[in-house]
N, C-alpha and C positions, 0 to 999 in steps of 0.2 A: 446800205446802197438802194436806192428807190428804183421799184420796175424800171421807170422811164429812164434812168442814167444807165442802167443793164442794157436796155433794148437801144439806147444810142451807142454803147460801146460794142455789142456784136454786131452792128455794123461792120466793124474791124476785123471779126473773124466770123464770117457769113456761113459757114459747115457747121457751126457751134448753134444749140439752142436751151433757150432757157426753161429748166425744169424746179419740180418740186417746189412750186407756187412762188418760183422767183428767188429763191435760195440757192440754187447752181446752175452751173452752165455744163452740156455735156455733147460729146461728138462720140461718132461711132466710127470706126475707122475698120476697114477691111482689106485684107492682104490675100494670097495665093497660096501660101502657107503657115505651117506654124514657126518654120524658121525665121521667116520674116516678122512674125508677129512678135516674138520672143526678143531677135534684133531692136524693133520699134519700143517694146516695154524697157529695155537696158537703156535707150536713149532718154527714153520719159526717166527714169531713174537719176541718170545724169543731170537731168534739168530739174528734177526735185531736190538734188542735194544740194546744187549750187543755188538756188532760190529760195531754200529753206520753207517750201511749201509742196505739200505730197496731196496728188489727186488719188481720187477711188478709181481701181483700175479693175474691169472683169474681162478675164483673158480666155479666148478660146482658141479653136484649131485655128481659125483663118480671121478673127476678129479681137478686135478690143476696144472697149467701152472705157472713155477717159471723161471722169467727172470730177469738175473744180469748184470748191465749197471754200468759206473761210469760217471753221468750226469755233473761232475765237469770238466771232462778231454773230456766228448762226445766219451765216447768210452770205451776199456777195460783196468783194471787194476789188479795186483795180488791179490786184496782184492777180487774181484769176483769171480775168482777159489776158495780162501779160503772159502769164505761163501758157495759158492757149495758144496766144499767138506763136509763142516760141516753139510749141509742139506741131502746130501747124507748119512750122518753118524747117523741121523736120524733113518733111514730103514735098519742099518746093525744089 
């Protein structure tokens, strides 16, 4: 996927950003406590299992960084954006 295509799809998930020279998308979520973070991580695990597409998660006490990339193509695919939108939907 070209950087221009990625930027166009990013309009659908406005809280995310393109990182790693266009190779990934990232969003940092913040919560009030660790219990909420872990519930969120478990919900992402369910999405990941259903989609067979797994993000990199960095988890702290009150935050979770979610990074999507498609390792098979060493960059972004439409599936990264679909999964990111599903993660966003968890908090709507």
